[in-house]
C-alpha positions as CSV (number, residue, x, y, z in Angstrom):
1,M,126.7,207.8,-135.7
2,T,128.1,205.6,-138.4
3,V,130.1,207.2,-141.2
4,P,129.7,205.8,-144.7
5,S,132.8,203.9,-145.9
6,W,133.1,206.2,-149.0
7,L,133.3,209.3,-146.8
8,P,136.4,209.5,-144.5
9,V,136.2,211.1,-141.1
10,E,138.6,213.8,-142.2
11,D,136.5,214.7,-145.2
12,L,133.4,214.8,-143.1
13,G,134.9,217.1,-140.6
14,L,136.2,219.5,-143.3
15,T,132.8,219.5,-145.0
16,A,131.0,220.3,-141.7
17,L,133.5,223.1,-141.0
18,V,133.0,224.6,-144.4
19,C,129.2,224.4,-144.1
20,A,129.4,226.1,-140.7
21,F,131.6,228.9,-142.1
22,S,129.1,229.4,-145.0
23,T,126.2,229.5,-142.6
24,L,128.0,232.1,-140.4
25,A,128.8,234.3,-143.3
26,V,125.1,234.4,-144.4
27,W,123.8,234.5,-140.8
28,V,125.2,237.9,-139.9
29,P,123.2,240.0,-142.4
30,F,120.2,237.7,-142.2
31,Y,120.1,238.0,-138.5
32,R,120.2,241.8,-138.6
33,G,117.5,241.9,-141.3
34,L,115.4,239.6,-139.3
35,R,115.7,241.8,-136.2
36,I,114.4,244.8,-138.2
37,C,111.6,242.6,-139.5
38,M,110.6,241.9,-135.9
39,R,110.6,245.5,-135.0
40,A,108.6,246.4,-138.1
41,R,106.1,243.7,-137.2
42,A,105.6,245.4,-133.8
43,A,105.4,248.8,-135.5
44,T,102.7,247.7,-137.9
45,R,100.6,246.1,-135.3
46,R,96.9,247.0,-135.7
47,L,95.7,248.7,-132.5
48,K,92.3,248.4,-130.8
49,N,89.9,251.3,-130.8
50,A,90.5,251.8,-127.1
51,E,94.3,252.0,-127.6
52,L,93.8,254.5,-130.4
53,R,91.6,256.7,-128.1
54,Q,94.2,256.7,-125.4
55,E,97.0,257.5,-127.9
56,A,99.5,255.8,-125.8
57,V,100.8,252.2,-125.9
58,R,103.5,250.8,-123.7
59,T,105.8,249.1,-126.2
60,R,109.4,249.3,-127.1
61,V,108.6,250.2,-130.7
62,E,106.0,252.9,-131.3
63,P,103.1,251.7,-133.4
64,L,102.8,253.5,-136.7
65,A,99.1,253.6,-136.2
66,L,99.6,256.2,-133.4
67,V,102.0,258.2,-135.6
68,M,99.3,258.2,-138.3
69,L,96.7,259.3,-135.9
70,R,98.7,262.2,-134.5
71,V,99.8,263.4,-137.9
72,L,96.3,263.2,-139.3
73,R,94.7,265.1,-136.4
74,K,97.3,267.8,-136.5
75,S,96.9,268.2,-140.2
76,L,93.2,268.4,-140.0
77,R,93.4,271.1,-137.2
78,E,95.9,273.1,-139.2
79,N,93.7,272.7,-142.3
80,A,90.5,273.8,-140.6
81,Q,90.8,277.2,-142.4
82,G,93.1,276.2,-145.2
83,G,90.5,275.0,-147.6
84,Y,92.3,271.8,-148.7
85,P,90.0,268.8,-149.3
86,S,89.9,266.3,-146.4
87,E,90.9,263.5,-148.8
88,F,94.0,265.3,-149.7
89,V,95.0,265.7,-146.0
90,L,94.3,262.0,-145.5
91,D,96.4,260.9,-148.4
92,A,99.3,263.3,-147.4
93,S,99.2,262.0,-143.8
94,K,99.2,258.4,-145.0
95,Q,102.1,259.0,-147.4
96,Y,104.1,260.7,-144.6
97,V,103.8,257.6,-142.4
98,V,104.6,255.3,-145.3
99,N,107.8,257.3,-145.9
100,E,108.7,256.9,-142.2
101,Y,108.2,253.2,-142.5
102,E,110.4,252.9,-145.6
103,A,113.1,255.0,-144.0
104,H,113.3,253.1,-140.7
105,Y,112.3,249.6,-141.7
106,S,111.8,248.7,-145.4
107,R,115.0,250.1,-146.8
108,L,117.1,248.5,-144.1
109,I,115.4,245.1,-144.7
110,S,116.1,245.5,-148.4
111,M,119.8,246.4,-147.7
112,Y,120.4,243.3,-145.6
113,A,118.5,241.1,-148.0
114,N,120.4,242.4,-151.0
115,L,123.7,241.6,-149.3
116,L,122.9,237.9,-149.2
117,P,123.1,237.0,-152.9
118,P,126.6,238.6,-153.3
119,I,127.8,236.7,-150.3
120,G,126.5,233.5,-151.7
121,F,128.1,234.3,-155.1
122,I,131.4,235.0,-153.4
123,G,131.2,231.7,-151.6
124,T,130.4,229.9,-154.9
125,T,133.2,231.4,-156.9
126,G,135.6,230.8,-154.0
127,G,134.5,227.3,-153.7
128,L,135.0,226.7,-157.4
129,L,138.4,228.2,-157.3
130,I,139.4,225.9,-154.4
131,L,137.9,223.0,-156.4
132,F,140.2,223.7,-159.4
133,V,143.2,223.9,-157.1
134,S,142.2,220.6,-155.4
135,M,141.8,218.9,-158.7
136,H,145.3,220.0,-159.6
137,L,146.7,218.8,-156.4
138,S,144.6,215.6,-156.4
139,D,143.4,216.3,-152.9
140,D,140.0,214.6,-152.4
141,S,139.3,216.2,-149.0
142,L,140.0,219.7,-150.3
143,E,137.8,218.9,-153.3
144,L,134.9,217.9,-151.1
145,G,135.2,221.0,-149.0
146,A,135.3,223.2,-152.1
147,L,132.1,221.7,-153.3
148,A,130.5,222.1,-149.9
149,I,131.3,225.8,-149.7
150,A,130.2,226.4,-153.4
151,L,126.8,224.8,-152.8
152,T,125.9,225.7,-149.2
153,S,126.8,229.4,-149.5
154,S,124.4,229.9,-152.4
155,I,121.6,227.8,-150.9
156,F,121.7,229.6,-147.5
157,A,122.0,233.0,-149.1
158,L,119.0,232.4,-151.4
159,I,116.9,231.1,-148.5
160,G,117.7,234.0,-146.4
161,F,117.0,236.5,-149.2
162,S,113.6,234.9,-149.9
163,I,112.7,235.0,-146.2
164,L,113.6,238.7,-145.8
165,E,111.9,239.8,-149.0
166,G,108.8,237.8,-148.3
167,S,108.6,239.3,-144.8
168,K,109.0,242.8,-146.2
169,I,106.0,242.3,-148.6
170,K,103.9,240.9,-145.7
171,L,104.9,243.8,-143.4
172,Y,103.9,246.4,-146.0
173,G,100.5,244.8,-146.2
174,R,100.2,245.0,-142.4
175,L,101.2,248.6,-142.6
176,L,98.5,249.5,-145.1
177,T,95.9,247.6,-143.1
178,C,96.6,249.5,-139.8
179,L,96.7,252.9,-141.6
180,D,93.4,252.2,-143.4
181,H,91.9,251.3,-139.9
182,V,93.1,254.6,-138.5
183,T,91.7,256.5,-141.5
184,F,88.3,254.7,-141.2
185,L,88.0,255.6,-137.5
186,Q,88.9,259.2,-138.1
187,R,86.4,259.5,-140.9
188,S,83.7,257.9,-138.7
189,A,84.5,260.4,-135.9
190,D,84.3,263.3,-138.3
191,E,81.0,262.1,-139.6
192,E,79.6,261.7,-136.0
193,R,80.7,265.3,-135.1
194,A,79.1,266.7,-138.3
195,A,75.9,264.8,-137.5
196,R,75.8,266.2,-134.0
197,R,76.4,269.7,-135.4
198,R,73.5,269.3,-137.9
199,A,71.1,268.0,-135.3
200,P,70.4,271.3,-133.4
201,A,70.1,273.2,-136.6
202,A,67.5,270.6,-137.9
203,A,65.7,270.7,-134.6
204,G,65.6,274.5,-134.7
205,A,64.3,274.5,-138.3
206,A,61.6,272.0,-137.4
207,G,60.5,274.1,-134.3
208,A,60.4,277.2,-136.4
209,A,58.2,275.5,-139.0
210,G,55.9,274.2,-136.3
211,A,55.6,277.7,-134.8
212,G,54.8,279.2,-138.2
213,R,51.8,276.8,-138.6
């Protein structure tokens, strides 16, 4: 690798070291936030109908669709004689699962994402401070390292913040999709059970009408 004549080897090494330090400072919260994003992605996976019927999926992270299904069915059983509208029970169950998602995933992702801009700002202000000192000492290598830490820390921090926040928005959409799928299946099952209950009564009424003729 050829080094440009205007960039001494010592300055290149210092710049690379400073960039690596800036990357490491941003990488720690970004990596932790990214791990939570991966767990949230597994938790918001849309399950197949067969998996929902079994109510058991062998994964390290329990899908929130199963949580929604259990909470919804338990609420409907307890509300059999309570008189609350079924839509109210559905919305309450959905809100419960959304709160669980926010407590275990969304808030943690936001916490790590919000740490990145301050880290980048600290790197920028520290780099500018070192830059002023290097200008006073007329040290070109120190000046170049100061510029490197001032720029790279902000760039890496903003990129990491954008990735985590964008992932959080996408994961929330996945959550709503899987919860709506569970709600649709539960409503379809309730309608089928209601139709089966109405069928004998309609058949009996038709038989009684035929006998009366």
